[in-house]
Every structure is written in C-alpha cells, then in structure tokens.
KOLVO-269525 format. One line per field, with one value per residue: residue number from 1; residue in three letters; chain; z, x, y of N, C-alpha, C in turn. Coordinates in pm, 1 decimal. Layout:
# KOLVO-269525
n = [NUM/...];
res = [ALA/...];
chain = [A/...];
nc3 = [Z/...];
nc1 = [X/...];
nc2 = [Y/...];
cac3 = [Z/...];
cac1 = [X/...];
cac2 = [Y/...];
cc3 = [Z/...];
cc1 = [X/...];
cc2 = [Y/...];
END
This chain:
# KOLVO-269525
n = [1/2/3/4/5/6/7/8/9/10/11/12/13/14/15/16/17/18/19/20/21/22/23/24/25/26/27/28/29/30/31/32/33/34/35/36/37/38/39/40/41/42/43/44/45/46/47/48/49/50/51/52/53/54/55/56/57/58/59/60/61/62/63/64/65/66/67/68/69/70/71/72/73/74/75/76/77/78/79/80/81/82/83/84/85/86/87/88/89/90/91/92/93/94/95/96/97/98/99/100/101/102/103/104/105/106/107/108/109/110/111/112/113/114/115/116/117/118/119/120/121/122/123/124/125/126/127/128/129/130/131/132/133/134/135/136/137/138/139/140/141/142/143/144/145/146/147/148/149/150/151/152/153/154/155/156/157/158/159/160/161/162/163/164/165/166/167/168/169/170/171/172/173/174/175/176/177/178/179/180/181/182/183/184/185/186/187/188/189/190/191/192/193/194/195/196/197/198/199/200/201/202/203/204/205];
res = [UNK/UNK/UNK/UNK/UNK/UNK/UNK/UNK/UNK/UNK/UNK/UNK/UNK/UNK/UNK/UNK/UNK/UNK/UNK/UNK/UNK/UNK/UNK/UNK/UNK/UNK/UNK/UNK/UNK/UNK/UNK/UNK/UNK/UNK/UNK/UNK/UNK/UNK/UNK/UNK/UNK/UNK/UNK/UNK/UNK/UNK/UNK/UNK/UNK/UNK/UNK/UNK/UNK/UNK/UNK/UNK/UNK/UNK/UNK/UNK/UNK/UNK/UNK/UNK/UNK/UNK/UNK/UNK/UNK/UNK/UNK/UNK/UNK/UNK/UNK/UNK/UNK/UNK/UNK/UNK/UNK/UNK/UNK/UNK/UNK/UNK/UNK/UNK/UNK/UNK/UNK/UNK/UNK/UNK/UNK/UNK/UNK/UNK/UNK/UNK/UNK/UNK/UNK/UNK/UNK/UNK/UNK/UNK/UNK/UNK/UNK/UNK/UNK/UNK/UNK/UNK/UNK/UNK/UNK/UNK/UNK/UNK/UNK/UNK/UNK/UNK/UNK/UNK/UNK/UNK/UNK/UNK/UNK/UNK/UNK/UNK/UNK/UNK/UNK/UNK/UNK/UNK/UNK/UNK/UNK/UNK/UNK/UNK/UNK/UNK/UNK/UNK/UNK/UNK/UNK/UNK/UNK/UNK/UNK/UNK/UNK/UNK/UNK/UNK/UNK/UNK/UNK/UNK/UNK/UNK/UNK/UNK/UNK/UNK/UNK/UNK/UNK/UNK/UNK/UNK/UNK/UNK/UNK/UNK/UNK/UNK/UNK/UNK/UNK/UNK/UNK/UNK/UNK/UNK/UNK/UNK/UNK/UNK/UNK/UNK/UNK/UNK/UNK/UNK/UNK];
chain = [A/A/A/A/A/A/A/A/A/A/A/A/A/A/A/A/A/A/A/A/A/A/A/A/A/A/A/A/A/A/A/A/A/A/A/A/A/A/A/A/A/A/A/A/A/A/A/A/A/A/A/A/A/A/A/A/A/A/A/A/A/A/A/A/A/A/A/A/A/A/A/A/A/A/A/A/A/A/A/A/A/A/A/A/A/A/A/A/A/A/A/A/A/A/A/A/A/A/A/A/A/A/A/A/A/A/A/A/A/A/A/A/A/A/A/A/A/A/A/A/A/A/A/A/A/A/A/A/A/A/A/A/A/A/A/A/A/A/A/A/A/A/A/A/A/A/A/A/A/A/A/A/A/A/A/A/A/A/A/A/A/A/A/A/A/A/A/A/A/A/A/A/A/A/A/A/A/A/A/A/A/A/A/A/A/A/A/A/A/A/A/A/A/A/A/A/A/A/A/A/A/A/A/A/A];
nc3 = [159.0/329.3/512.4/602.8/736.4/898.8/1081.8/1213.6/1384.8/1541.1/1755.1/2097.8/2142.6/1930.0/1863.2/2032.1/2020.5/1753.0/1812.2/1949.9/1825.9/1605.1/1770.7/1777.5/1607.1/1425.4/1281.6/1224.1/1248.8/1023.0/797.9/883.2/817.7/518.6/385.9/505.4/319.7/103.4/-30.6/68.1/-89.4/-474.2/-645.6/-452.2/-357.4/-602.9/-691.0/-517.0/-578.5/-867.8/-761.7/-594.8/-759.8/-729.2/-464.4/-352.9/-524.0/-341.8/-108.0/-149.4/-204.7/70.6/220.1/169.4/225.0/478.1/565.1/468.4/588.6/883.2/858.8/827.5/1045.5/1332.5/1492.9/1479.1/1731.9/1880.6/1719.7/1631.2/1838.1/1862.4/1562.0/1617.0/1771.1/1622.2/1439.9/1535.4/1632.4/1414.4/1202.9/1084.1/937.4/894.9/694.6/489.6/419.6/304.5/74.6/-58.5/-157.1/-296.7/-478.4/-657.7/-712.7/-898.7/-1056.7/-1189.9/-1280.3/-1503.3/-1645.8/-1741.3/-1855.4/-2144.5/-2204.7/-1970.8/-1931.1/-2131.7/-2005.6/-1776.3/-1934.4/-2048.6/-1821.0/-1591.6/-1607.5/-1554.6/-1331.2/-1143.3/-1195.9/-1133.7/-827.6/-791.5/-821.4/-631.0/-382.1/-454.2/-429.6/-176.5/-57.0/-75.1/19.8/286.6/286.0/279.1/485.4/704.2/717.5/834.2/895.7/669.2/581.2/809.1/796.8/556.8/570.7/755.0/614.3/393.4/542.1/619.9/408.4/102.1/1.4/-207.5/-418.0/-440.9/-512.2/-789.7/-898.9/-880.7/-1083.9/-1329.7/-1359.0/-1381.2/-1661.4/-1785.0/-1757.3/-1864.4/-2144.6/-2202.6/-2218.2/-2243.3/-2052.5/-1831.9/-1819.1/-1752.4/-1511.4/-1391.3/-1373.7/-1211.5/-978.3/-962.5/-872.8/-713.2/-511.8/-496.5/-408.8/-128.8/1.5/-2.7/148.1/389.1/438.6/497.7/289.9];
nc1 = [2796.7/2594.4/2691.1/2864.7/2680.7/2554.5/2732.4/2771.5/2518.6/2483.1/2645.2/2602.4/2636.1/2576.9/2347.6/2167.5/2237.4/2143.0/1869.4/1779.0/1859.8/1637.8/1386.1/1397.4/1338.7/1125.5/845.3/860.4/1130.2/1224.1/1081.5/1242.4/1522.5/1468.4/1417.5/1634.2/1809.2/1778.1/1739.2/2036.2/2181.2/2138.2/2249.0/2297.4/2038.4/1922.3/2089.8/1977.7/1728.5/1803.3/1873.6/1646.2/1495.4/1575.6/1627.5/1324.1/1283.3/1456.4/1367.3/1104.6/1145.6/1280.2/1074.1/871.8/1063.1/1074.4/830.0/747.7/920.6/855.4/610.9/667.0/798.9/702.4/561.0/138.1/-8.0/219.6/341.4/102.2/46.4/264.7/268.0/15.2/90.2/253.0/82.3/-81.5/102.7/116.1/64.2/-258.6/-281.8/-57.3/9.0/-177.9/-152.1/90.3/52.9/-135.0/60.2/260.1/157.0/-19.8/262.5/345.8/110.4/173.5/416.8/364.9/175.8/388.6/542.8/556.3/714.3/731.0/487.4/418.8/589.6/406.8/196.8/269.9/393.9/308.9/-0.4/56.1/176.5/4.2/-251.0/-100.3/-77.8/-338.9/-456.1/-353.8/-420.3/-711.6/-733.5/-628.6/-866.6/-1098.3/-991.1/-1000.0/-1288.9/-1380.2/-1317.6/-1358.9/-1681.1/-1738.6/-1564.5/-1425.6/-1654.1/-1700.2/-1424.4/-1438.7/-1663.6/-1560.3/-1325.1/-1505.0/-1615.9/-1444.7/-1328.8/-1305.4/-1608.0/-1684.8/-1492.1/-1425.7/-1708.3/-1689.2/-1454.5/-1548.8/-1729.4/-1611.5/-1450.1/-1687.2/-1798.2/-1575.4/-1569.2/-1815.5/-1778.5/-1665.6/-1893.3/-1950.2/-1857.2/-1939.7/-2185.6/-2175.8/-2067.5/-2236.5/-2460.6/-2415.9/-2314.8/-2610.4/-2735.8/-2591.1/-2641.7/-2948.4/-2947.1/-2784.1/-3011.7/-3240.6/-3127.5/-3104.3/-3375.1/-3395.3/-3489.2];
nc2 = [-684.4/-768.6/-966.4/-827.0/-665.9/-811.6/-932.7/-662.6/-602.0/-858.3/-742.3/-618.2/-306.4/-188.3/-274.6/-177.9/92.4/164.4/79.7/314.9/545.7/483.7/454.3/737.6/898.2/1115.8/1248.0/1545.1/1516.4/1420.0/1534.1/1848.9/1718.2/1646.8/1854.9/2048.2/1899.1/1902.2/2165.0/2219.5/2095.9/2044.8/1843.1/1643.3/1581.4/1475.1/1256.2/1100.7/1053.0/945.7/673.3/582.1/376.5/120.7/119.9/135.2/-137.9/-348.8/-254.7/-341.6/-614.2/-662.5/-640.5/-825.0/-1032.2/-1053.6/-1061.6/-1356.7/-1507.7/-1438.4/-1546.1/-1782.7/-1881.9/-1773.6/-1779.8/-1704.1/-1637.8/-1481.8/-1316.5/-1118.0/-942.7/-762.6/-660.0/-575.6/-364.6/-221.4/-115.8/17.4/278.6/394.6/689.2/792.1/1009.4/1161.1/965.5/1000.7/1243.7/1229.6/1039.6/1163.0/1358.8/1277.7/1184.7/1450.0/1500.3/1291.1/1358.6/1614.8/1534.3/1359.7/1509.8/1675.4/1553.6/1379.8/1171.4/1053.8/995.9/813.6/619.3/521.5/421.7/213.3/75.2/78.2/-24.9/-299.5/-292.8/-224.2/-373.3/-634.8/-625.0/-545.7/-806.1/-931.6/-855.3/-928.5/-1169.8/-1231.9/-1095.9/-1213.1/-1452.3/-1426.9/-1346.7/-1564.5/-1714.6/-1519.7/-1373.7/-1118.2/-986.7/-860.1/-697.3/-544.0/-362.0/-258.1/-85.5/91.5/192.9/357.2/528.2/681.2/809.1/1032.2/1165.2/1324.5/1315.3/1024.4/968.0/1079.9/944.8/679.7/691.9/757.5/528.3/390.2/432.6/383.3/105.9/57.0/53.1/-176.7/-371.1/-690.7/-797.8/-660.5/-734.5/-967.3/-979.3/-838.2/-1006.1/-1257.4/-1115.2/-1027.4/-1271.5/-1387.1/-1195.3/-1272.0/-1540.1/-1471.4/-1340.7/-1563.4/-1706.0/-1569.1/-1537.1/-1804.7/-1992.8];
cac3 = [241.7/407.3/581.9/724.8/815.3/1000.4/1184.3/1294.4/1444.5/1635.2/1862.6/2151.5/2160.6/1800.2/1808.4/2141.6/1938.1/1613.5/1881.6/2017.8/1723.7/1557.8/1840.6/1874.9/1489.2/1411.7/1138.3/1218.3/1189.2/869.5/735.6/866.6/720.6/338.5/322.5/473.2/213.1/-89.4/-32.1/72.1/-213.5/-530.2/-694.7/-347.2/-392.4/-749.1/-692.6/-427.3/-696.3/-929.3/-665.4/-599.9/-813.1/-672.4/-314.3/-361.0/-535.0/-237.4/0.9/-179.1/-147.8/165.0/326.9/111.6/267.4/642.7/583.6/458.2/743.6/987.5/816.0/907.7/1153.0/1410.4/1554.0/1485.1/1875.1/1879.2/1646.2/1675.3/1941.9/1784.5/1458.1/1701.8/1814.3/1493.4/1363.5/1645.8/1676.4/1267.5/1203.7/926.5/917.0/823.8/542.6/412.8/370.0/229.5/-22.5/-140.4/-188.1/-363.4/-598.5/-680.5/-771.2/-966.0/-1155.2/-1229.0/-1359.7/-1610.2/-1706.8/-1816.8/-1945.6/-2216.5/-2240.2/-1833.9/-1922.4/-2248.1/-1977.0/-1716.9/-1984.5/-2079.3/-1732.5/-1498.4/-1589.7/-1505.3/-1162.9/-1113.7/-1188.0/-986.3/-671.8/-735.7/-845.9/-480.0/-319.3/-482.5/-374.3/-34.0/6.4/-108.8/108.3/447.7/299.3/304.5/671.7/796.7/604.3/878.6/898.0/539.9/587.7/922.3/746.3/455.5/583.9/816.9/482.9/384.6/631.3/610.6/214.2/20.6/-85.8/-369.0/-461.2/-422.5/-635.4/-955.1/-921.7/-983.1/-1228.6/-1407.1/-1380.0/-1454.2/-1803.7/-1851.9/-1771.1/-1959.8/-2281.6/-2204.2/-2187.9/-2216.1/-1903.8/-1766.8/-1838.2/-1682.4/-1357.7/-1294.4/-1391.8/-1113.0/-874.6/-904.9/-857.8/-517.5/-368.7/-451.4/-293.3/23.5/72.4/11.3/272.6/518.5/423.9/572.9/186.3];
cac1 = [2785.2/2478.7/2809.7/2897.0/2561.9/2565.1/2841.9/2781.3/2404.1/2564.6/2719.9/2458.9/2623.9/2506.6/2201.7/2154.8/2230.2/2011.3/1720.3/1763.6/1849.5/1528.5/1274.8/1402.1/1286.6/1008.1/799.3/900.6/1307.4/1231.0/1098.5/1317.5/1621.1/1426.3/1425.9/1791.9/1914.7/1703.2/1845.0/2200.4/2322.2/2031.8/2258.5/2294.4/1903.8/1909.9/2146.9/1897.3/1646.8/1817.0/1879.9/1482.8/1379.2/1710.8/1624.0/1219.6/1300.6/1531.9/1265.5/968.9/1186.9/1313.4/952.1/863.1/1112.3/1024.9/696.0/764.7/1016.5/753.6/501.8/696.6/855.7/685.9/306.7/83.4/16.8/339.0/344.4/-36.5/67.5/417.5/207.4/-94.1/178.6/313.8/13.2/-141.1/169.4/101.9/-21.3/-293.2/-298.4/61.3/2.0/-305.8/-78.5/234.2/-0.1/-155.0/142.1/314.3/23.1/-15.6/388.5/340.0/46.3/245.2/529.4/300.6/130.0/488.0/651.7/481.8/762.9/698.6/321.6/412.0/607.6/330.4/72.7/356.7/420.2/170.5/-107.1/85.4/187.9/-154.4/-343.1/-30.7/-117.4/-504.2/-506.5/-287.9/-540.7/-845.2/-704.4/-635.4/-972.9/-1136.6/-945.1/-1065.3/-1430.6/-1401.1/-1296.5/-1439.1/-1738.0/-1787.4/-1466.0/-1417.6/-1759.8/-1684.9/-1331.9/-1467.2/-1750.0/-1463.1/-1290.6/-1591.0/-1663.5/-1322.9/-1308.4/-1416.3/-1698.8/-1695.9/-1376.1/-1481.2/-1827.5/-1636.9/-1398.4/-1604.5/-1840.4/-1507.6/-1460.3/-1786.4/-1786.2/-1446.6/-1631.5/-1933.6/-1720.6/-1648.0/-2014.3/-1968.7/-1770.4/-1982.2/-2311.2/-2143.1/-2019.3/-2392.1/-2549.3/-2298.7/-2388.5/-2741.0/-2768.7/-2509.4/-2764.7/-3077.8/-2911.3/-2828.2/-3171.9/-3265.9/-3039.3/-3195.1/-3516.0/-3434.8/-3489.0];
cac2 = [-619.2/-883.5/-1022.5/-740.1/-607.9/-949.1/-906.4/-581.0/-658.8/-898.6/-652.0/-564.7/-187.6/-159.3/-282.1/-89.6/248.8/153.8/115.5/430.8/655.2/460.3/555.1/904.4/940.9/1165.8/1294.5/1681.3/1548.2/1378.9/1684.9/1911.6/1647.6/1657.7/2042.0/2075.4/1775.5/1972.0/2305.3/2228.7/2053.4/1945.4/1737.4/1486.3/1489.0/1382.7/1174.8/972.0/1027.3/801.2/566.6/542.2/227.4/14.3/151.9/11.4/-283.1/-418.2/-232.3/-449.7/-756.0/-721.8/-654.5/-975.4/-1155.7/-1067.7/-1157.2/-1463.3/-1548.1/-1469.2/-1649.0/-1987.2/-1932.3/-1714.2/-1834.9/-1600.8/-1600.9/-1422.4/-1190.8/-1090.5/-870.0/-685.4/-638.6/-442.2/-258.0/-129.0/-66.1/141.0/379.3/498.1/788.6/772.0/1167.4/1136.4/895.0/1024.8/1373.2/1192.5/1013.7/1306.8/1464.2/1177.3/1137.7/1544.4/1539.8/1247.1/1384.0/1683.8/1520.0/1297.4/1601.8/1787.6/1502.1/1294.3/1051.7/966.4/959.4/697.6/501.0/503.3/412.2/122.9/7.6/113.6/-111.4/-474.8/-320.5/-159.5/-549.1/-696.3/-540.8/-579.8/-941.7/-988.3/-790.1/-921.9/-1303.8/-1255.4/-1085.3/-1363.3/-1595.3/-1360.8/-1356.0/-1748.3/-1786.0/-1460.0/-1235.6/-1002.5/-895.5/-757.3/-550.6/-409.6/-280.8/-202.9/-23.2/151.2/264.8/399.9/640.7/769.9/856.0/1193.7/1127.6/1396.7/1229.3/905.1/979.2/1137.1/862.4/573.7/726.0/746.6/394.9/326.5/482.7/244.1/-48.8/39.8/95.7/-321.7/-429.8/-813.6/-806.9/-573.9/-782.8/-1101.1/-933.3/-769.4/-1114.3/-1280.6/-1005.6/-1059.2/-1413.6/-1361.6/-1090.6/-1328.5/-1632.5/-1448.6/-1286.2/-1638.8/-1776.5/-1502.6/-1623.6/-1936.1/-2073.8];
cc3 = [359.8/509.7/689.6/813.6/982.3/1123.3/1328.8/1384.6/1530.5/1758.9/1969.2/2147.5/1985.3/1781.7/1911.8/2017.4/1822.3/1693.0/1921.5/1933.2/1644.4/1570.9/1830.8/1663.9/1486.3/1334.8/1096.5/1180.2/1062.0/783.2/739.2/763.4/610.6/294.9/405.2/332.5/64.0/-71.6/30.7/-66.2/-327.1/-593.4/-572.1/-361.6/-537.7/-814.7/-624.8/-508.6/-754.3/-854.3/-607.8/-633.2/-725.6/-516.8/-286.3/-432.5/-442.2/-169.0/-48.1/-150.5/-30.8/273.8/277.2/198.8/414.9/660.5/539.9/596.0/861.0/969.0/883.6/1009.9/1302.7/1428.8/1553.1/1617.1/1896.1/1816.4/1612.5/1717.1/1877.8/1671.6/1499.5/1683.3/1709.6/1429.8/1419.7/1649.0/1494.3/1260.8/1064.4/878.4/810.8/662.0/443.8/352.8/250.7/84.0/-107.6/-196.3/-310.5/-506.6/-692.9/-762.3/-878.2/-1106.3/-1216.3/-1355.4/-1514.1/-1735.1/-1816.6/-1896.7/-2067.6/-2240.6/-2067.4/-1853.2/-2048.1/-2138.6/-1859.4/-1761.2/-1987.3/-1906.0/-1645.6/-1492.7/-1494.6/-1346.0/-1079.5/-1070.2/-1120.6/-837.4/-666.4/-755.1/-705.1/-391.7/-333.5/-432.1/-224.2/51.1/23.2/-4.4/240.9/422.2/345.3/437.8/755.1/746.8/687.6/916.3/769.6/553.7/682.8/878.8/640.0/474.0/682.2/692.1/446.8/447.5/623.9/449.5/216.9/-32.4/-202.3/-459.4/-526.2/-570.5/-757.5/-965.8/-977.3/-1109.5/-1361.6/-1426.8/-1423.9/-1574.1/-1883.5/-1895.3/-1816.1/-2109.5/-2312.9/-2133.6/-2165.7/-2097.6/-1832.1/-1709.7/-1724.1/-1585.5/-1322.8/-1271.5/-1241.9/-1025.5/-865.6/-863.6/-713.4/-435.6/-348.4/-343.1/-160.1/54.6/48.7/137.2/368.2/549.6/470.0/437.8/156.0];
cc1 = [2667.2/2563.4/2817.3/2816.0/2534.3/2654.4/2818.0/2620.3/2408.5/2623.0/2583.7/2490.6/2552.5/2406.8/2130.8/2137.5/2142.3/1906.1/1688.0/1769.9/1681.3/1406.3/1296.5/1353.5/1153.7/975.5/870.1/1087.4/1319.9/1188.5/1198.9/1451.7/1574.2/1464.2/1600.4/1887.9/1884.7/1748.9/1991.0/2240.1/2215.1/2104.3/2272.5/2180.7/1858.6/1956.7/2052.5/1811.9/1678.3/1831.6/1724.9/1446.1/1464.7/1657.6/1428.9/1234.3/1348.5/1443.2/1165.7/1046.3/1251.7/1152.5/894.7/903.0/1107.4/867.3/665.8/784.7/895.9/648.1/519.1/697.1/862.7/499.6/243.0/23.0/110.4/306.7/172.6/-10.3/175.9/337.2/104.7/13.7/206.5/209.8/-67.4/-35.0/163.4/54.1/-120.9/-292.9/-187.0/21.2/-62.2/-218.8/59.5/179.1/-48.7/-66.5/244.1/213.0/-17.5/145.8/361.1/267.8/98.3/359.5/480.2/243.3/290.3/590.3/589.4/569.4/736.3/565.3/338.3/505.7/517.8/229.9/132.4/315.4/305.3/32.7/-121.0/116.8/70.1/-224.0/-262.3/-95.8/-292.2/-507.6/-433.8/-369.1/-655.8/-842.5/-694.9/-771.0/-1111.9/-1179.4/-1009.1/-1219.6/-1466.4/-1431.3/-1379.4/-1506.8/-1742.2/-1638.1/-1385.8/-1533.3/-1781.9/-1554.1/-1365.1/-1572.4/-1652.4/-1403.7/-1404.1/-1623.9/-1560.6/-1312.3/-1383.4/-1486.5/-1702.7/-1606.5/-1409.6/-1594.3/-1782.6/-1530.2/-1461.9/-1721.0/-1710.9/-1485.8/-1578.8/-1785.1/-1622.5/-1544.5/-1777.3/-1922.5/-1690.0/-1784.2/-2000.8/-1952.0/-1870.4/-2137.3/-2268.9/-2131.8/-2165.7/-2489.6/-2516.0/-2333.4/-2537.6/-2746.7/-2713.2/-2637.2/-2904.3/-3043.5/-2856.0/-2936.2/-3225.6/-3295.4/-3124.0/-3281.7/-3540.1/-3471.7/-3403.0];
cc2 = [-668.8/-891.3/-897.4/-648.2/-709.1/-961.7/-782.4/-570.6/-706.4/-837.0/-568.8/-414.6/-137.1/-187.2/-173.6/66.2/263.4/141.4/232.7/549.1/578.9/510.5/672.8/952.3/999.8/1235.5/1418.2/1604.7/1521.1/1487.0/1764.1/1808.0/1646.9/1792.1/2075.9/1972.1/1873.9/2113.2/2317.4/2227.0/1948.0/1830.0/1610.8/1478.0/1406.6/1264.9/1047.3/932.7/911.7/675.0/486.3/406.0/88.5/17.5/96.0/-68.2/-372.4/-383.7/-341.5/-587.5/-797.6/-739.2/-791.1/-1054.6/-1162.6/-1107.7/-1259.9/-1548.7/-1547.2/-1520.3/-1808.4/-1989.1/-1884.4/-1745.9/-1735.7/-1517.4/-1509.7/-1324.8/-1100.7/-948.9/-757.7/-618.8/-528.5/-369.6/-154.0/-88.3/36.7/277.7/431.9/550.5/796.0/903.6/1153.3/1064.6/928.6/1124.1/1296.1/1113.0/1093.4/1398.6/1410.3/1132.8/1318.3/1581.7/1418.6/1271.2/1502.5/1622.5/1426.8/1360.7/1677.0/1692.6/1395.5/1117.7/969.0/924.9/809.4/570.7/442.4/397.4/205.3/16.2/-18.9/-14.0/-249.3/-427.3/-296.6/-341.7/-624.0/-696.4/-586.3/-711.9/-1038.1/-936.4/-864.4/-1103.6/-1331.7/-1156.7/-1162.7/-1445.4/-1557.6/-1414.6/-1466.6/-1766.1/-1633.9/-1351.5/-1128.8/-904.6/-783.2/-651.5/-453.3/-317.6/-223.3/-35.8/111.2/259.3/323.7/560.0/739.7/825.3/975.7/1152.2/1197.3/1300.8/1134.9/871.3/996.4/989.0/715.2/621.6/729.9/621.8/339.0/349.1/397.8/121.4/-79.0/70.4/-83.1/-414.3/-582.6/-847.2/-793.4/-668.1/-927.9/-1073.3/-912.3/-935.8/-1199.0/-1229.5/-1050.7/-1176.2/-1446.4/-1295.9/-1189.2/-1461.2/-1606.9/-1423.7/-1443.0/-1724.7/-1741.8/-1511.7/-1755.7/-2040.2/-2175.1];
END
C-alpha cells in the first residue's frame, strides 16, 4: 500500500489534484458529507466506526513519525513559518464544538453501557496518564528554557475557559486529591518552598 502511494505522489498531476481537493475542503462540506453518509446507509457508518481504532492508531503513528522526521531533518527556522501558518488557519470555535460534541457522545455512551464504562475505567487511566506525563515533561522543559512562554500561554488559556465548569471540575479533582493526603501534603510543601524562594529572589535576597 505504501509503495503504491509513493509511486502516485511522484506524479505532478496527482500532487496537483490532491493539493487542490484538500484546499477545497471546508467545515460545511465535511458536515454535509457526514450527514449524507449517515442517513443514506447506516451500515456504512457502522463499518467506518468499526475501523476507527485502527484509523486512530495509524493516524497517531503517522503524526508521531511526521513530527520526528521534521524535527530531525528540517531546521526550526524553516519549519516555524509553515507551522505558524497552519496554526493560524485552524478554527478554534470548530475545535471547541467538536470537542464538546464528542465529550457528550462519550458520556452518553458510558452511561448507557456498563461494558464500555468498565473498559474506560480499565484502559482510560493509562492513556490519560501517558498523555499527562508527556505533557508535563514538555512543560517542565519549556519552563526551564522560557518561563514567560508558559506563563503567558496559560494566562491566555484561562481567559478563554468556562469559569463555572472549570470551578466545578477543580472542586471535583480537589476532593480526589484530598483523599490522597500524603501526596497532597508533600506537593503542598514543595509548592510553598518554591513560592518562598521565588519571592526571596524577587526581593534580591
């Protein structure tokens, strides 16, 4: 399969057609396509949904390989303009709506299916913990290199959050952490020492 794709993308005509069609894709055409497929043939939909795990795994592997190849073979000075243009063209409102719809769908499915809930409890923590570990490692690296970047980025994120939902979520999480008192005490002591050290440094002491 990969060999066939490699031969196809070597042809200028194929590359031009691919570029043209990809540029013409819009959120509205994507919505229309989903509605058409969904209500024309429900069997096709379940077939597509059944292939989602392999599609997601393949997409994750492809994105990881793409990032690794760019990181190794393309200088940051060359890649930053391209990446910046991609980020600029992404619609934040569309991402929010999609995330909200997917979260509602998953929540409803978990409530309606004890089997899915059990599977989520079994596999979900490992997946989420892996993502958090990777993210925290990167955040720590960035903080050491450029503390102002994380501060400004986090401030911008907080400004765009749903305060009521955030407060409720933090209270729920706080109760979970309070149940693990030894870990919470150690974390609180570490935070206190770091805040004191930061204040003393600011005072020139």
